[in-house]
N, C-alpha and C positions, 0 to 999 in steps of 0.2 A: 569889358576888354582891360588888360592887366593897363595897368598906369606906372605902376613900380618894377624895375627888376628883379627888386630882393623881396616884394610882395609875393603872398598866396604860395609857398614853397611847397611842393610835395611833401608828404611825410617820408622818414628815413625809408619805410619800409617799400615804398612805392619804385616804380620801373621808372628808367629815366624818361624826364618830362622834358617835353619841344612845345613851345608856344609862339605862334607868328604874332610878332608886334608891329610889324610893318609889311606891305606887300604891294609894289608896284610893275609893271610890266619889265622885266628883266633883271626885278630885284624883290628880295625876301630877305628880313631881318628876324632871328627868333631867339628867343632866349631857350638855352639848355640847361636842364639840370641833372646832373649825375652824383652819386654818391657810392661808391664804389662799383660802378661800370666800367666795363672794357670791353671789345670788339672781342669776338670768340676765334680760336686761334684759326689763320689761315684766312680769315677775312680780310678784305681791303675796299675800303671805299676808291671808287673809278668816277668820280662826278664828272660831266660836260660841261660843267660852268666852274666858275672862280668861287672861291668860299674865303674871306677876312674872318678870322675868329680870335677874340681876346676873352683872356681867364677874369672873372671878376673877382673871383671869392674861390678858396679851396685849391687844389694841385692837380694836375693831371701829367701823364707822359703820352706824348702825340709822335709817332712813330712813321716815317717817311720810308718807303721801299726801297729807294734808293740813298739811303744815309744810314750807316752800318749802326749807331746808337738812336735811341729815342733823345727827342725834346723833352725839359722837364719845363712845365709851364706853371708858373705861379702869378697871384692877382697882379695885371697889368700887362703881364706879358703876351703879345698878339704873334700871329703867322698869317700869312697870305699865301694859300693854297692854289696854285693854277691848275686849269683844268687839266681833267685825266693824269694829276700827279697822283700815284696811289698813296695812301696814308688810312693809319686805323688809328684808334685810343687802344692804347694797351694798360693804362689805370689811370684811377679814380681816386681821391681821398676817399676811406671808407668812413672816416669819424667826422666829418662836414661836408657839408655839398660843395661841388663844384660848379660854380655858375659860370657858364660861356655867354657871349653875345658873339651870334654870328651872322655875318652877312652875304648873303649867297647872291651873286652878279653876275649877269650875264644868262640869265634864267631863263629857259625856254615860257615863251608866253603858251598857256593853254588853253 
């Protein structure tokens, strides 16, 4: 089990990596490591649950369908994404890993 969010980072050539850090009914906390990753054109997340994300390292641009410009996120920046608020990752830094802490809440229990 991962005990440090900065440990065991995937190699630069790896796909975007997701690691669940904790999970409880209605809640999932995960680390996401991105390096030069972005969602494909026309793709939008439309999640039935809320998501609070914090950038711990690196940089990203997050776009919301209802906003004209993407938000630039740097270490320490966070955003709370309401259920069904359509969003996408437009860009993550190619030269260093972008490490996200994502807290998914109101997650359906399966």
